[in-house]
PyMOL Python script that loads the backbone (N, CA, C, O; Angstrom):
from pymol import cmd

cmd.read_pdbstr("""\
ATOM      1  N   MET A   1      22.310  -7.910  11.788  1.00  0.00           N
ATOM      2  CA  MET A   1      22.214  -6.484  12.035  1.00  0.00           C
ATOM      3  C   MET A   1      21.085  -5.864  11.213  1.00  0.00           C
ATOM      4  O   MET A   1      20.262  -5.123  11.750  1.00  0.00           O
ATOM      5  N   PHE A   2      21.044  -6.163   9.908  1.00  0.00           N
ATOM      6  CA  PHE A   2      20.011  -5.595   9.058  1.00  0.00           C
ATOM      7  C   PHE A   2      18.629  -6.044   9.511  1.00  0.00           C
ATOM      8  O   PHE A   2      17.683  -5.256   9.510  1.00  0.00           O
ATOM      9  N   GLY A   3      18.514  -7.307   9.898  1.00  0.00           N
ATOM     10  CA  GLY A   3      17.226  -7.835  10.341  1.00  0.00           C
ATOM     11  C   GLY A   3      16.673  -7.073  11.531  1.00  0.00           C
ATOM     12  O   GLY A   3      15.476  -6.794  11.590  1.00  0.00           O
ATOM     13  N   ARG A   4      17.529  -6.738  12.473  1.00  0.00           N
ATOM     14  CA  ARG A   4      17.099  -5.978  13.640  1.00  0.00           C
ATOM     15  C   ARG A   4      16.646  -4.579  13.248  1.00  0.00           C
ATOM     16  O   ARG A   4      15.640  -4.083  13.755  1.00  0.00           O
ATOM     17  N   TRP A   5      17.394  -3.940  12.339  1.00  0.00           N
ATOM     18  CA  TRP A   5      17.015  -2.605  11.868  1.00  0.00           C
ATOM     19  C   TRP A   5      15.667  -2.666  11.164  1.00  0.00           C
ATOM     20  O   TRP A   5      14.800  -1.825  11.399  1.00  0.00           O
ATOM     21  N   PHE A   6      15.490  -3.668  10.295  1.00  0.00           N
ATOM     22  CA  PHE A   6      14.256  -3.796   9.533  1.00  0.00           C
ATOM     23  C   PHE A   6      13.057  -4.017  10.456  1.00  0.00           C
ATOM     24  O   PHE A   6      11.986  -3.454  10.228  1.00  0.00           O
ATOM     25  N   GLU A   7      13.230  -4.822  11.481  1.00  0.00           N
ATOM     26  CA  GLU A   7      12.144  -5.083  12.411  1.00  0.00           C
ATOM     27  C   GLU A   7      11.790  -3.844  13.221  1.00  0.00           C
ATOM     28  O   GLU A   7      10.634  -3.683  13.613  1.00  0.00           O
ATOM     29  N   SER A   8      12.737  -2.980  13.479  1.00  0.00           N
ATOM     30  CA  SER A   8      12.476  -1.795  14.292  1.00  0.00           C
ATOM     31  C   SER A   8      11.911  -0.642  13.477  1.00  0.00           C
ATOM     32  O   SER A   8      11.421   0.326  14.057  1.00  0.00           O
ATOM     33  N   LYS A   9      11.962  -0.714  12.150  1.00  0.00           N
ATOM     34  CA  LYS A   9      11.453   0.350  11.283  1.00  0.00           C
ATOM     35  C   LYS A   9      10.275  -0.182  10.473  1.00  0.00           C
ATOM     36  O   LYS A   9      10.485  -0.804   9.431  1.00  0.00           O
ATOM     37  N   PRO A  10       9.046   0.045  10.922  1.00  0.00           N
ATOM     38  CA  PRO A  10       7.908  -0.454  10.157  1.00  0.00           C
ATOM     39  C   PRO A  10       7.853   0.185   8.769  1.00  0.00           C
ATOM     40  O   PRO A  10       8.083   1.384   8.618  1.00  0.00           O
ATOM     41  N   ASP A  11       7.553  -0.608   7.787  1.00  0.00           N
ATOM     42  CA  ASP A  11       7.486  -0.132   6.416  1.00  0.00           C
ATOM     43  C   ASP A  11       6.130   0.534   6.187  1.00  0.00           C
ATOM     44  O   ASP A  11       5.096  -0.103   6.384  1.00  0.00           O
ATOM     45  N   PRO A  12       6.114   1.806   5.776  1.00  0.00           N
ATOM     46  CA  PRO A  12       4.849   2.515   5.581  1.00  0.00           C
ATOM     47  C   PRO A  12       3.943   1.849   4.539  1.00  0.00           C
ATOM     48  O   PRO A  12       2.722   1.851   4.697  1.00  0.00           O
ATOM     49  N   LEU A  13       4.517   1.288   3.491  1.00  0.00           N
ATOM     50  CA  LEU A  13       3.694   0.641   2.470  1.00  0.00           C
ATOM     51  C   LEU A  13       3.020  -0.602   3.043  1.00  0.00           C
ATOM     52  O   LEU A  13       1.822  -0.807   2.849  1.00  0.00           O
ATOM     53  N   LEU A  14       3.783  -1.426   3.744  1.00  0.00           N
ATOM     54  CA  LEU A  14       3.200  -2.636   4.329  1.00  0.00           C
ATOM     55  C   LEU A  14       2.146  -2.293   5.377  1.00  0.00           C
ATOM     56  O   LEU A  14       1.113  -2.956   5.461  1.00  0.00           O
ATOM     57  N   GLU A  15       2.405  -1.267   6.169  1.00  0.00           N
ATOM     58  CA  GLU A  15       1.420  -0.857   7.163  1.00  0.00           C
ATOM     59  C   GLU A  15       0.114  -0.429   6.493  1.00  0.00           C
ATOM     60  O   GLU A  15      -0.967  -0.783   6.962  1.00  0.00           O
ATOM     61  N   ALA A  16       0.210   0.327   5.405  1.00  0.00           N
ATOM     62  CA  ALA A  16      -0.989   0.782   4.704  1.00  0.00           C
ATOM     63  C   ALA A  16      -1.697  -0.384   4.019  1.00  0.00           C
ATOM     64  O   ALA A  16      -2.924  -0.471   4.052  1.00  0.00           O
ATOM     65  N   LEU A  17      -0.927  -1.283   3.397  1.00  0.00           N
ATOM     66  CA  LEU A  17      -1.534  -2.412   2.689  1.00  0.00           C
ATOM     67  C   LEU A  17      -2.330  -3.314   3.619  1.00  0.00           C
ATOM     68  O   LEU A  17      -3.367  -3.853   3.233  1.00  0.00           O
ATOM     69  N   PHE A  18      -1.846  -3.477   4.837  1.00  0.00           N
ATOM     70  CA  PHE A  18      -2.490  -4.398   5.766  1.00  0.00           C
ATOM     71  C   PHE A  18      -3.243  -3.684   6.884  1.00  0.00           C
ATOM     72  O   PHE A  18      -3.484  -4.262   7.944  1.00  0.00           O
ATOM     73  N   SER A  19      -3.612  -2.431   6.645  1.00  0.00           N
ATOM     74  CA  SER A  19      -4.318  -1.669   7.672  1.00  0.00           C
ATOM     75  C   SER A  19      -5.805  -1.994   7.720  1.00  0.00           C
ATOM     76  O   SER A  19      -6.481  -1.653   8.690  1.00  0.00           O
ATOM     77  N   GLU A  20      -6.318  -2.645   6.693  1.00  0.00           N
ATOM     78  CA  GLU A  20      -7.724  -3.058   6.666  1.00  0.00           C
ATOM     79  C   GLU A  20      -7.772  -4.544   6.328  1.00  0.00           C
ATOM     80  O   GLU A  20      -6.944  -5.038   5.562  1.00  0.00           O
ATOM     81  N   PRO A  21      -8.742  -5.254   6.899  1.00  0.00           N
ATOM     82  CA  PRO A  21      -8.788  -6.709   6.700  1.00  0.00           C
ATOM     83  C   PRO A  21      -9.498  -7.138   5.419  1.00  0.00           C
ATOM     84  O   PRO A  21     -10.353  -8.023   5.448  1.00  0.00           O
ATOM     85  N   ASN A  22      -9.158  -6.533   4.333  1.00  0.00           N
ATOM     86  CA  ASN A  22      -9.716  -6.946   3.048  1.00  0.00           C
ATOM     87  C   ASN A  22      -8.741  -6.548   1.939  1.00  0.00           C
ATOM     88  O   ASN A  22      -7.762  -5.852   2.211  1.00  0.00           O
ATOM     89  N   PRO A  23      -8.982  -6.968   0.714  1.00  0.00           N
ATOM     90  CA  PRO A  23      -8.033  -6.682  -0.365  1.00  0.00           C
ATOM     91  C   PRO A  23      -8.126  -5.265  -0.927  1.00  0.00           C
ATOM     92  O   PRO A  23      -7.421  -4.944  -1.883  1.00  0.00           O
ATOM     93  N   GLY A  24      -8.967  -4.420  -0.366  1.00  0.00           N
ATOM     94  CA  GLY A  24      -9.139  -3.067  -0.879  1.00  0.00           C
ATOM     95  C   GLY A  24      -7.847  -2.274  -0.987  1.00  0.00           C
ATOM     96  O   GLY A  24      -7.568  -1.726  -2.053  1.00  0.00           O
ATOM     97  N   PRO A  25      -7.043  -2.187   0.076  1.00  0.00           N
ATOM     98  CA  PRO A  25      -5.799  -1.423  -0.018  1.00  0.00           C
ATOM     99  C   PRO A  25      -4.826  -1.994  -1.060  1.00  0.00           C
ATOM    100  O   PRO A  25      -4.166  -1.235  -1.770  1.00  0.00           O
ATOM    101  N   LEU A  26      -4.738  -3.296  -1.150  1.00  0.00           N
ATOM    102  CA  LEU A  26      -3.837  -3.906  -2.132  1.00  0.00           C
ATOM    103  C   LEU A  26      -4.295  -3.581  -3.547  1.00  0.00           C
ATOM    104  O   LEU A  26      -3.480  -3.227  -4.399  1.00  0.00           O
ATOM    105  N   LYS A  27      -5.587  -3.697  -3.800  1.00  0.00           N
ATOM    106  CA  LYS A  27      -6.110  -3.387  -5.130  1.00  0.00           C
ATOM    107  C   LYS A  27      -5.900  -1.909  -5.462  1.00  0.00           C
ATOM    108  O   LYS A  27      -5.571  -1.572  -6.599  1.00  0.00           O
ATOM    109  N   ALA A  28      -6.087  -1.028  -4.483  1.00  0.00           N
ATOM    110  CA  ALA A  28      -5.866   0.402  -4.709  1.00  0.00           C
ATOM    111  C   ALA A  28      -4.400   0.670  -5.055  1.00  0.00           C
ATOM    112  O   ALA A  28      -4.112   1.445  -5.968  1.00  0.00           O
ATOM    113  N   ALA A  29      -3.480   0.042  -4.340  1.00  0.00           N
ATOM    114  CA  ALA A  29      -2.050   0.228  -4.613  1.00  0.00           C
ATOM    115  C   ALA A  29      -1.683  -0.301  -5.998  1.00  0.00           C
ATOM    116  O   ALA A  29      -0.899   0.316  -6.719  1.00  0.00           O
ATOM    117  N   MET A  30      -2.250  -1.434  -6.359  1.00  0.00           N
ATOM    118  CA  MET A  30      -1.965  -1.994  -7.680  1.00  0.00           C
ATOM    119  C   MET A  30      -2.437  -1.051  -8.781  1.00  0.00           C
ATOM    120  O   MET A  30      -1.742  -0.869  -9.781  1.00  0.00           O
ATOM    121  N   LYS A  31      -3.604  -0.453  -8.607  1.00  0.00           N
ATOM    122  CA  LYS A  31      -4.105   0.508  -9.590  1.00  0.00           C
ATOM    123  C   LYS A  31      -3.194   1.736  -9.666  1.00  0.00           C
ATOM    124  O   LYS A  31      -2.950   2.268 -10.749  1.00  0.00           O
ATOM    125  N   MET A  32      -2.692   2.183  -8.505  1.00  0.00           N
ATOM    126  CA  MET A  32      -1.821   3.361  -8.472  1.00  0.00           C
ATOM    127  C   MET A  32      -0.531   3.146  -9.256  1.00  0.00           C
ATOM    128  O   MET A  32       0.045   4.100  -9.779  1.00  0.00           O
ATOM    129  N   ILE A  33      -0.075   1.898  -9.340  1.00  0.00           N
ATOM    130  CA  ILE A  33       1.158   1.634 -10.081  1.00  0.00           C
ATOM    131  C   ILE A  33       0.872   1.096 -11.480  1.00  0.00           C
ATOM    132  O   ILE A  33       1.781   0.657 -12.183  1.00  0.00           O
ATOM    133  N   GLY A  34      -0.415   1.135 -11.880  1.00  0.00           N
ATOM    134  CA  GLY A  34      -0.766   0.781 -13.245  1.00  0.00           C
ATOM    135  C   GLY A  34      -1.007  -0.687 -13.519  1.00  0.00           C
ATOM    136  O   GLY A  34      -0.963  -1.117 -14.671  1.00  0.00           O
ATOM    137  N   GLN A  35      -1.262  -1.464 -12.477  1.00  0.00           N
ATOM    138  CA  GLN A  35      -1.528  -2.888 -12.648  1.00  0.00           C
ATOM    139  C   GLN A  35      -3.034  -3.137 -12.613  1.00  0.00           C
ATOM    140  O   GLN A  35      -3.689  -2.775 -11.636  1.00  0.00           O
ATOM    141  N   PRO A  36      -3.593  -3.742 -13.652  1.00  0.00           N
ATOM    142  CA  PRO A  36      -5.026  -4.023 -13.627  1.00  0.00           C
ATOM    143  C   PRO A  36      -5.349  -5.093 -12.592  1.00  0.00           C
ATOM    144  O   PRO A  36      -4.657  -6.106 -12.498  1.00  0.00           O
ATOM    145  N   CYS A  37      -6.400  -4.862 -11.820  1.00  0.00           N
ATOM    146  CA  CYS A  37      -6.727  -5.836 -10.782  1.00  0.00           C
ATOM    147  C   CYS A  37      -8.221  -5.947 -10.518  1.00  0.00           C
ATOM    148  O   CYS A  37      -8.628  -6.762  -9.690  1.00  0.00           O
ATOM    149  N   GLY A  38      -9.034  -5.177 -11.174  1.00  0.00           N
ATOM    150  CA  GLY A  38     -10.471  -5.255 -10.948  1.00  0.00           C
ATOM    151  C   GLY A  38     -10.902  -4.485  -9.717  1.00  0.00           C
ATOM    152  O   GLY A  38     -10.089  -3.905  -8.997  1.00  0.00           O
ATOM    153  N   GLU A  39     -12.199  -4.499  -9.501  1.00  0.00           N
ATOM    154  CA  GLU A  39     -12.781  -3.775  -8.365  1.00  0.00           C
ATOM    155  C   GLU A  39     -12.916  -4.689  -7.149  1.00  0.00           C
ATOM    156  O   GLU A  39     -12.895  -5.914  -7.265  1.00  0.00           O
ATOM    157  N   VAL A  40     -13.052  -4.071  -5.999  1.00  0.00           N
ATOM    158  CA  VAL A  40     -13.327  -4.815  -4.778  1.00  0.00           C
ATOM    159  C   VAL A  40     -14.787  -5.270  -4.862  1.00  0.00           C
ATOM    160  O   VAL A  40     -15.682  -4.456  -5.089  1.00  0.00           O
ATOM    161  N   LEU A  41     -15.018  -6.542  -4.682  1.00  0.00           N
ATOM    162  CA  LEU A  41     -16.357  -7.091  -4.810  1.00  0.00           C
ATOM    163  C   LEU A  41     -17.116  -7.060  -3.484  1.00  0.00           C
ATOM    164  O   LEU A  41     -16.523  -7.168  -2.410  1.00  0.00           O
ATOM    165  N   SER A  42     -18.424  -6.911  -3.579  1.00  0.00           N
ATOM    166  CA  SER A  42     -19.297  -6.921  -2.422  1.00  0.00           C
ATOM    167  C   SER A  42     -19.225  -8.297  -1.745  1.00  0.00           C
ATOM    168  O   SER A  42     -19.153  -9.311  -2.439  1.00  0.00           O
ATOM    169  N   PRO A  43     -19.240  -8.352  -0.460  1.00  0.00           N
ATOM    170  CA  PRO A  43     -19.597  -7.350   0.529  1.00  0.00           C
ATOM    171  C   PRO A  43     -18.405  -6.523   1.016  1.00  0.00           C
ATOM    172  O   PRO A  43     -18.561  -5.726   1.941  1.00  0.00           O
ATOM    173  N   LEU A  44     -17.238  -6.687   0.432  1.00  0.00           N
ATOM    174  CA  LEU A  44     -16.068  -5.913   0.847  1.00  0.00           C
ATOM    175  C   LEU A  44     -16.177  -4.491   0.317  1.00  0.00           C
ATOM    176  O   LEU A  44     -16.974  -4.206  -0.577  1.00  0.00           O
ATOM    177  N   ARG A  45     -15.363  -3.600   0.883  1.00  0.00           N
ATOM    178  CA  ARG A  45     -15.429  -2.189   0.508  1.00  0.00           C
ATOM    179  C   ARG A  45     -14.069  -1.683   0.051  1.00  0.00           C
ATOM    180  O   ARG A  45     -13.029  -2.260   0.369  1.00  0.00           O
ATOM    181  N   ALA A  46     -14.105  -0.604  -0.695  1.00  0.00           N
ATOM    182  CA  ALA A  46     -12.868   0.086  -1.083  1.00  0.00           C
ATOM    183  C   ALA A  46     -12.208   0.635   0.182  1.00  0.00           C
ATOM    184  O   ALA A  46     -12.886   0.831   1.190  1.00  0.00           O
ATOM    185  N   PRO A  47     -10.911   0.884   0.145  1.00  0.00           N
ATOM    186  CA  PRO A  47     -10.229   1.386   1.345  1.00  0.00           C
ATOM    187  C   PRO A  47     -10.680   2.798   1.710  1.00  0.00           C
ATOM    188  O   PRO A  47     -11.139   3.561   0.860  1.00  0.00           O
ATOM    189  N   ALA A  48     -10.541   3.121   2.973  1.00  0.00           N
ATOM    190  CA  ALA A  48     -10.859   4.461   3.467  1.00  0.00           C
ATOM    191  C   ALA A  48      -9.930   5.488   2.825  1.00  0.00           C
ATOM    192  O   ALA A  48      -8.816   5.160   2.415  1.00  0.00           O
ATOM    193  N   GLU A  49     -10.397   6.726   2.742  1.00  0.00           N
ATOM    194  CA  GLU A  49      -9.602   7.810   2.137  1.00  0.00           C
ATOM    195  C   GLU A  49      -8.247   7.963   2.836  1.00  0.00           C
ATOM    196  O   GLU A  49      -7.238   8.229   2.183  1.00  0.00           O
ATOM    197  N   ALA A  50      -8.226   7.798   4.148  1.00  0.00           N
ATOM    198  CA  ALA A  50      -6.962   7.926   4.886  1.00  0.00           C
ATOM    199  C   ALA A  50      -5.965   6.860   4.438  1.00  0.00           C
ATOM    200  O   ALA A  50      -4.770   7.130   4.325  1.00  0.00           O
ATOM    201  N   VAL A  51      -6.450   5.670   4.188  1.00  0.00           N
ATOM    202  CA  VAL A  51      -5.577   4.576   3.739  1.00  0.00           C
ATOM    203  C   VAL A  51      -5.071   4.868   2.333  1.00  0.00           C
ATOM    204  O   VAL A  51      -3.900   4.632   2.035  1.00  0.00           O
ATOM    205  N   VAL A  52      -5.940   5.378   1.470  1.00  0.00           N
ATOM    206  CA  VAL A  52      -5.526   5.729   0.107  1.00  0.00           C
ATOM    207  C   VAL A  52      -4.422   6.788   0.158  1.00  0.00           C
ATOM    208  O   VAL A  52      -3.454   6.714  -0.598  1.00  0.00           O
ATOM    209  N   GLY A  53      -4.566   7.762   1.041  1.00  0.00           N
ATOM    210  CA  GLY A  53      -3.535   8.795   1.193  1.00  0.00           C
ATOM    211  C   GLY A  53      -2.207   8.217   1.655  1.00  0.00           C
ATOM    212  O   GLY A  53      -1.147   8.606   1.165  1.00  0.00           O
ATOM    213  N   ARG A  54      -2.272   7.284   2.602  1.00  0.00           N
ATOM    214  CA  ARG A  54      -1.038   6.639   3.089  1.00  0.00           C
ATOM    215  C   ARG A  54      -0.376   5.825   1.984  1.00  0.00           C
ATOM    216  O   ARG A  54       0.850   5.804   1.875  1.00  0.00           O
ATOM    217  N   LEU A  55      -1.189   5.150   1.161  1.00  0.00           N
ATOM    218  CA  LEU A  55      -0.642   4.382   0.036  1.00  0.00           C
ATOM    219  C   LEU A  55       0.032   5.306  -0.960  1.00  0.00           C
ATOM    220  O   LEU A  55       1.136   5.022  -1.425  1.00  0.00           O
ATOM    221  N   GLN A  56      -0.624   6.411  -1.291  1.00  0.00           N
ATOM    222  CA  GLN A  56      -0.042   7.363  -2.241  1.00  0.00           C
ATOM    223  C   GLN A  56       1.284   7.906  -1.733  1.00  0.00           C
ATOM    224  O   GLN A  56       2.246   8.027  -2.492  1.00  0.00           O
ATOM    225  N   GLU A  57       1.331   8.229  -0.460  1.00  0.00           N
ATOM    226  CA  GLU A  57       2.568   8.752   0.128  1.00  0.00           C
ATOM    227  C   GLU A  57       3.679   7.701   0.101  1.00  0.00           C
ATOM    228  O   GLU A  57       4.812   8.003  -0.274  1.00  0.00           O
ATOM    229  N   ALA A  58       3.357   6.475   0.496  1.00  0.00           N
ATOM    230  CA  ALA A  58       4.363   5.408   0.531  1.00  0.00           C
ATOM    231  C   ALA A  58       4.877   5.098  -0.876  1.00  0.00           C
ATOM    232  O   ALA A  58       6.081   4.938  -1.074  1.00  0.00           O
ATOM    233  N   LEU A  59       3.972   5.011  -1.852  1.00  0.00           N
ATOM    234  CA  LEU A  59       4.401   4.734  -3.228  1.00  0.00           C
ATOM    235  C   LEU A  59       5.194   5.908  -3.791  1.00  0.00           C
ATOM    236  O   LEU A  59       6.150   5.706  -4.539  1.00  0.00           O
ATOM    237  N   GLY A  60       4.804   7.137  -3.439  1.00  0.00           N
ATOM    238  CA  GLY A  60       5.564   8.310  -3.864  1.00  0.00           C
ATOM    239  C   GLY A  60       6.981   8.288  -3.330  1.00  0.00           C
ATOM    240  O   GLY A  60       7.919   8.645  -4.042  1.00  0.00           O
ATOM    241  N   ASN A  61       7.146   7.874  -2.084  1.00  0.00           N
ATOM    242  CA  ASN A  61       8.481   7.797  -1.487  1.00  0.00           C
ATOM    243  C   ASN A  61       9.332   6.742  -2.215  1.00  0.00           C
ATOM    244  O   ASN A  61      10.530   6.939  -2.418  1.00  0.00           O
ATOM    245  N   LEU A  62       8.715   5.639  -2.599  1.00  0.00           N
ATOM    246  CA  LEU A  62       9.455   4.608  -3.339  1.00  0.00           C
ATOM    247  C   LEU A  62       9.887   5.134  -4.714  1.00  0.00           C
ATOM    248  O   LEU A  62      10.976   4.812  -5.189  1.00  0.00           O
ATOM    249  N   ARG A  63       9.034   5.941  -5.348  1.00  0.00           N
ATOM    250  CA  ARG A  63       9.398   6.530  -6.649  1.00  0.00           C
ATOM    251  C   ARG A  63      10.580   7.495  -6.486  1.00  0.00           C
ATOM    252  O   ARG A  63      11.508   7.492  -7.294  1.00  0.00           O
ATOM    253  N   VAL A  64      10.535   8.302  -5.453  1.00  0.00           N
ATOM    254  CA  VAL A  64      11.618   9.266  -5.198  1.00  0.00           C
ATOM    255  C   VAL A  64      12.937   8.542  -4.979  1.00  0.00           C
ATOM    256  O   VAL A  64      13.990   9.015  -5.408  1.00  0.00           O
ATOM    257  N   GLN A  65      12.881   7.400  -4.313  1.00  0.00           N
ATOM    258  CA  GLN A  65      14.093   6.613  -4.045  1.00  0.00           C
ATOM    259  C   GLN A  65      14.542   5.810  -5.263  1.00  0.00           C
ATOM    260  O   GLN A  65      15.595   5.172  -5.235  1.00  0.00           O
ATOM    261  N   GLY A  66      13.744   5.840  -6.333  1.00  0.00           N
ATOM    262  CA  GLY A  66      14.094   5.096  -7.530  1.00  0.00           C
ATOM    263  C   GLY A  66      13.766   3.613  -7.440  1.00  0.00           C
ATOM    264  O   GLY A  66      14.266   2.817  -8.234  1.00  0.00           O
ATOM    265  N   LEU A  67      12.933   3.238  -6.482  1.00  0.00           N
ATOM    266  CA  LEU A  67      12.593   1.829  -6.297  1.00  0.00           C
ATOM    267  C   LEU A  67      11.315   1.442  -7.015  1.00  0.00           C
ATOM    268  O   LEU A  67      10.957   0.265  -7.065  1.00  0.00           O
ATOM    269  N   LEU A  68      10.621   2.434  -7.574  1.00  0.00           N
ATOM    270  CA  LEU A  68       9.372   2.196  -8.287  1.00  0.00           C
ATOM    271  C   LEU A  68       9.316   3.153  -9.458  1.00  0.00           C
ATOM    272  O   LEU A  68       9.577   4.347  -9.314  1.00  0.00           O
ATOM    273  N   ALA A  69       8.974   2.620 -10.614  1.00  0.00           N
ATOM    274  CA  ALA A  69       8.929   3.468 -11.820  1.00  0.00           C
ATOM    275  C   ALA A  69       7.701   4.329 -11.831  1.00  0.00           C
ATOM    276  O   ALA A  69       7.498   5.103 -12.767  1.00  0.00           O
TER     277      ALA A  69
END
""", "prot")
cmd.dss("prot")
cmd.show_as("cartoon", "prot")
cmd.util.cbc("prot")
cmd.orient("prot")
């Protein structure tokens, strides 16, 4: 039952993390939660502003739920 519910409700954090085909969104999220991870190296790029906003919103929701410090 839970598996079906989980599959039908896309996770906003996972969607944002994998919305671009490079490590930019993951590195941005790690920085937002205080984890050192370095910069995105060339030829890759930092995530788009829209993706950064989605990450901030998703991480904020996890903090509100008490799932992230």
